[in-house]
MARMAR-55921 format. One record per residue (C-alpha): residue in one letter; z negated, x negated, y. Coordinates in pm, whole numbers, padded with zeros to 5 digits, always signed. Layout:
<recs>
AZXY;...
</recs>
This chain:
<recs>
M-00347-05886-00759;V-00081-05891-01029;R+00184-06130-01156;I+00545-06012-01143;S+00822-06204-01318;I+01186-06148-01219;V+01425-06269-01492;G+01777-06310-01360;A+01640-06354-01009;G+01973-06491-00887;S+02129-06143-00907;M+02312-06075-00582;A+02279-05703-00639;W+01901-05706-00677;S+01736-06022-00544;M+01682-05937-00178;V+01622-05569-00256;L+01323-05663-00470;V+01206-05931-00226;K+01205-05686+00065;D+01023-05412-00122;L+00760-05650-00258;C+00695-05798+00084;L+00671-05456+00248;T+00427-05311-00007;K+00096-05418+00141;S-00107-05270-00145;L+00036-05540-00373;G-00086-05815-00143;G-00230-06118-00319;S+00019-06090-00605;T+00232-06371-00747;V+00606-06337-00796;S+00777-06573-01039;F+01154-06607-01000;M+01348-06720-01308;D+01719-06792-01337;V+01939-07046-01515;D+02140-07102-01195;R+01935-07358-01003;K+02116-07309-00674;R+02072-06933-00667;L+01712-06971-00776;E+01639-07211-00491;V+01806-06985-00235;V+01630-06666-00346;C+01287-06826-00362;G+01334-07000-00029;L+01441-06681+00146;A+01156-06488-00016;K+00898-06729+00124;R+01048-06709+00471;Y+01073-06331+00453;A+00708-06304+00352;T+00607-06525+00643;E+00807-06316+00890;V+00655-05985+00777;K+00312-06141+00712;A+00314-06047+00344;K+00036-06198+00135;L+00242-06294-00169;R+00277-06617-00362;F+00622-06718-00488;E+00714-06949-00772;K+01047-07047-00929;T+01144-07183-01268;I+01442-07213-01502;D+01204-07182-01800;R+01180-06820-01909;K+00861-06868-02106;E+00693-07029-01809;A+00798-06736-01590;L+00653-06486-01838;R+00314-06653-01871;D+00037-06410-01765;A+00294-06160-01633;D+00181-05803-01574;F+00531-05679-01492;V+00874-05819-01580;F+01191-05712-01402;N+01499-05795-01611;T+01818-05809-01402;A+01991-06080-01609;L+02354-06068-01720;A+02432-06290-02019;G+02705-06539-01934;G+02771-06395-01590;H+03080-06206-01475;A+03320-06494-01547;N+03279-06462-01923;Y+03333-06090-01908;E+03654-06132-01709;T+03785-06375-01972;Q+03716-06119-02244;R+03877-05846-02038;N+04195-06051-02005;V+04211-06105-02381;A+04165-05733-02444;E+04439-05639-02199;K+04677-05877-02377;H+04624-05663-02687;G+04691-05336-02507;Y+04343-05239-02389;Y+04376-05163-02020;R+04071-05285-01823;G+03913-05433-02136;I+03740-05323-02452;D+03420-05128-02412;S+03258-05008-02730;V+02966-04851-02551;D+03111-04624-02283;Y+03486-04622-02322;N+03565-04577-01954;M+03300-04767-01758;V+03438-05102-01865;S+03316-05276-01552;D+02959-05244-01677;Y+03020-05322-02045;P+03352-05509-02074;T+03309-05658-02420;I+03322-05549-02779;G+02980-05476-02923;G+02774-05588-02625;Y+02627-05864-02842;N+02549-06128-02578;Q+02366-05886-02349;L+02177-05712-02629;K+02065-06046-02773;L+01954-06182-02436;C+01746-05872-02362;L+01589-05865-02708;D+01509-06238-02681;I+01334-06173-02350;A+01139-05888-02508;R+01041-06105-02807;D+00916-06372-02567;M+00713-06108-02389;E+00556-05996-02716;D+00442-06355-02772;I+00343-06447-02417;C+00251-06130-02225;P+00239-05842-02477;G+00053-05612-02240;A+00309-05642-01960;W+00546-05368-01849;L+00917-05443-01887;I+01122-05286-01608;Q+01477-05304-01744;T+01755-05299-01484;A+02052-05485-01633;N+02321-05283-01812;P+02399-05133-02057;L+02065-04969-01987;F+02092-04690-02244;E+02160-04927-02533;I+01915-05196-02422;C+01621-04961-02369;S+01683-04780-02698;L+01698-05116-02877;L+01383-05256-02716;T+01170-04946-02762;R+01263-04935-03131;E+01239-05305-03211;T+00933-05402-03006;K+00594-05259-02909;L+00643-05328-02539;K+00599-05077-02260;V+00959-05036-02140;I+01090-04843-01841;G+01461-04845-01761;L+01559-04792-01398;C+01889-04708-01229;H+01973-04563-00889;G+02257-04334-00999;H+02037-04025-00971;F+02037-04069-00594;G+02400-03951-00605;Y+02275-03600-00530;R+02231-03719-00171;K+02608-03758-00138;V+02652-03407-00272;A+02408-03276-00012;K+02571-03477+00267;T+02916-03348+00176;L+02785-02991+00184;R+02613-03066+00517;L+02270-02977+00382;D+01934-03086+00521;L+01823-03340+00261;K+01458-03251+00316;K+01528-02900+00184;V+01718-03016-00124;K+01548-03031-00464;V+01740-03163-00763;E+01683-03233-01133;S+01936-03463-01302;I+01887-03556-01666;G+02065-03708-01966;F+02134-04069-02056;N+02178-04353-01809;H+02521-04322-01644;C+02551-03983-01815;I+02323-03756-01612;W+02386-03398-01509;M+02245-03183-01230;T+02058-02918-01428;S+01888-02782-01117;F+02019-02783-00759;R+01818-02590-00504;Y+01835-02567-00127;D+01549-02418+00070;G+01420-02269-00254;E+01750-02103-00353;N+02012-02197-00613;A+02257-02424-00429;Y+02533-02431-00690;P+02714-02142-00510;L+02734-02366-00200;L+02896-02637-00411;D+03139-02384-00561;E+03234-02263-00214;W+03303-02619-00095;I+03525-02680-00398;R+03713-02356-00337;T+03765-02389+00039;E+03726-02753+00148;A+03766-02999-00138;H+04144-03033-00138;R+04157-03067+00240;C+03888-03333+00219;W+04072-03527-00053;K+04405-03513+00132;N+04295-03786+00373;W+04026-03931+00151;T+03960-04306+00188;P+03646-04363-00020;K+03468-04689-00088;Y+03538-04831-00432;Y+03198-04709-00553;D+03233-04350-00427;A+03286-04123-00727;D+03023-03857-00663;M+03242-03598-00490;S+03572-03724-00627;P+03839-03505-00790;A+03717-03650-01121;G+03360-03540-01055;V+03469-03188-00967;D+03701-03168-01267;I+03422-03279-01501;Y+03199-03011-01348;K+03464-02747-01418;R+03490-02866-01778;F+03120-02870-01861;G+02948-02637-01616;L+02701-02889-01472;F+02777-03136-01196;P+02786-03506-01299;I+02565-03726-01082;G+02586-04089-00969;D+02785-04306-01209;T+02859-04020-01447;P+03195-03921-01286;R+03318-04275-01360;S+03331-04175-01726;G+03445-03840-01859;G+03722-03952-02093;W+04059-04128-02078;K+04204-03835-01888;Y+04089-04017-01575;H+04154-04378-01676;T+04484-04430-01860;D+04636-04652-01586;L+04591-04745-01221;E+04794-04453-01087;T+04583-04211-01289;K+04267-04372-01155;K+04398-04338-00799;R+04467-03969-00854;W+04109-03904-00962;Y+03912-04161-00758;G+04114-04226-00444;P+04348-04503-00322;L+04138-04784-00470;G+04116-04625-00813;G+03737-04624-00819;F+03482-04883-00923;D+03640-04956-01261;S+03998-05016-01150;E+04136-05365-01101;I+04125-05302-00724;G+03775-05157-00712;W+03628-05419-00941;S+03782-05704-00741;R+03631-05553-00424;Y+03292-05544-00591;Q+03323-05907-00702;A+03426-06005-00349;D+03121-05826-00208;L+02894-06020-00446;R+03051-06348-00332;K+03003-06249+00031;Q+02640-06171-00038;L+02588-06507-00202;N+02759-06690+00086;R+02554-06491+00336;M+02228-06582+00164;C+02325-06949+00131;K+02416-06963+00500;I+02077-06820+00602;Y+01899-07051+00359;D+02076-07357+00503;D+01978-07261+00859;P+01598-07293+00900;S+01625-07142+01247;A+01776-06818+01115;T+01551-06514+01104;V+01571-06364+00755;T+01450-06021+00866;A+01736-06007+01118;E+01981-06025+00827;F+01772-05812+00590;P+01582-05562+00807;P+01225-05488+00692;V+01292-05136+00566;N+01211-05024+00212;S+01522-04996-00003;G+01429-04669-00170;E+01465-04827-00515;Q+01194-04738-00764;H+01094-05079-00908;V+00821-05179-00667;P+00687-04824-00607;I+00643-04788-00985;V+00446-05114-00997;D+00236-04986-00707;A+00181-04652-00883;I+00057-04822-01200;V-00151-05094-01035;N-00310-04881-00765;D-00308-04547-00951;K-00078-04375-00701;E+00060-04097-00919;N+00415-04002-00826;T+00731-03864-00984;F+01008-04110-01069;Q+01339-04098-01252;V+01294-04318-01559;N+01464-04412-01884;V+01216-04379-02171;P+01219-04251-02533;N+01280-03877-02534;E+00971-03760-02723;G+01053-03394-02668;A+01159-03411-02303;I+01514-03283-02372;D+01574-03036-02654;G+01813-03140-02930;I+01783-03517-02880;P+01587-03737-03126;D+01251-03865-03003;D+01351-04234-03033;V+01663-04200-02818;V+01603-04316-02461;V+01675-04047-02204;E+01681-04043-01824;V+01433-03783-01702;P+01173-03730-01429;A+00823-03847-01516;L+00482-03884-01359;V+00382-04249-01336;S+00030-04375-01263;R-00232-04605-01410;R-00227-04378-01716;G+00134-04479-01775;V+00446-04262-01801;Q+00416-03887-01855;R+00768-03757-01906;L+00834-03400-01788;R+00983-03152-02033;V+01320-03041-01896;G+01468-02807-02158;K+01820-02824-02298;F+02186-02871-02207;P+02462-02610-02235;K+02624-02617-02580;R+02965-02737-02464;L+02827-03027-02264;M+02598-03118-02552;L+02883-03126-02802;H+03146-03298-02590;A+02949-03536-02369;I+02587-03585-02474;I+02623-03621-02851;P+02935-03845-02833;R+02762-04075-02584;M+02453-04089-02804;L+02665-04174-03108;R+02830-04466-02925;M+02484-04601-02848;E+02386-04568-03213;W+02707-04743-03325;A+02633-05029-03088;L+02282-05081-03218;E+02384-05037-03582;A+02654-05304-03554;Y+02425-05538-03363;L+02132-05506-03601;E+02348-05529-03913;G+02583-05798-03780;S+02880-05600-03911;R+03231-05695-03804;E+03356-05396-04002;L+03164-05170-03766;L+03328-05339-03467;N+03664-05249-03619;E+03549-04891-03676;W+03453-04870-03310;L+03786-04984-03185;L+03975-04754-03420;N+03807-04466-03233;D+03945-04591-02902;P+04245-04376-02796;R+04435-04690-02691;T+04435-04825-03046;R+04773-04774-03213;S+04713-04967-03534;F+04443-05134-03737;T+04613-05469-03679;Q+04594-05425-03301;A+04218-05363-03317;E+04154-05643-03565;D+04357-05899-03367;A+04182-05810-03039;I+03838-05845-03192;E+03929-06170-03365;E+04056-06334-03046;I+03751-06226-02847;L+03522-06366-03113;T+03706-06701-03110;L+03636-06758-02739;P+03416-07070-02704;F+03123-06889-02539;N+03125-06627-02818;K+03065-06874-03100;E+02718-06735-03169;M+02853-06380-03150;A+03120-06463-03409;E+02855-06605-03643;H+02647-06291-03598;Y+02934-06059-03685;R+03034-06232-04008;G+02964-05934-04233;
</recs>
């Protein structure tokens, strides 16, 4: 019997996923789930559907809801953080300002190309929100586990593990991208064994085996004989980047295949304009194009409308809309592993501490680890090829360090330095003007005060 707090419970991407998995994990029966969100309507809908779902599947869980974060954290054993500071509307406003100054698809000082996840200079609002949540946890439930889900995961987890004494695990589902590789190669998934490591949204398939044998030759053969024919009539979903021309091109450049969200990055070679995005990611231009991102936003609105419709109809069967099948996400299984000592291997984001050679111990890495009541035991996974290390891993790590340095020092000068490294910047004035206008937006007043130095 544990207490689980979900901060940002109104998330359309995560709410029903977590509800389903909690309700279907019988070994967590008797637990209490506290939903917290600043959006009262979403909070009411999620909690209401959770109670009905639990009744339908006969789950023995107790649900609470609150808009008070400190109340939600009281006596928590686990905290899931899925919150996005200011919501998507604020990010779209900032994106529009950035584009006015010549920054296509917005300014992203963290990962230059995945602007849909981090579309603002410095990431201040999100970093502050997550650190505030962690500080509250240190005061209210210092022994609780923080399961961080909201982006930018790499920066947030590195910040929290350095600035607090909390037990932090970052989780993402990008590593499941290997399944799309296996499906494309028509492999039996049960015979596939993969290791993908690196930083969140920057992970690489260091081991790919099929039926005990190295499977990279099978991937090479598909690229040589089938890829171009496949892409000729390719109509991918906006989120399908795994086996895209960009993914294959990145593999050819660095020698390891990029997994999950990793092909969305890779440099401005793939992102200079919409036509370039279409060339590398298909007719929709991928997740981060104006087309792909609008499709994603539309899907979130549809999900919200769907949930509200079910909530407003007491006669509707919630399990008919959200079938009682485990999602495959790791959040609830990790809680189960810790609470009930069910040791298992998970893909987690935790401080390196020797897991990957050549990366400082206090930098959060994404690696496989054994999780049980004893905690997290990261598995040592060796090192990256030199070229990938120099041109992908180290640059990504430096951008994380720049983000945290600027945030912790409150340095506007460092924001300018960031943007001067962006290939779209043509002058110091362009960078300075873009930053200044973003900081003068009404909802960024606190951010502007922070970056006074």
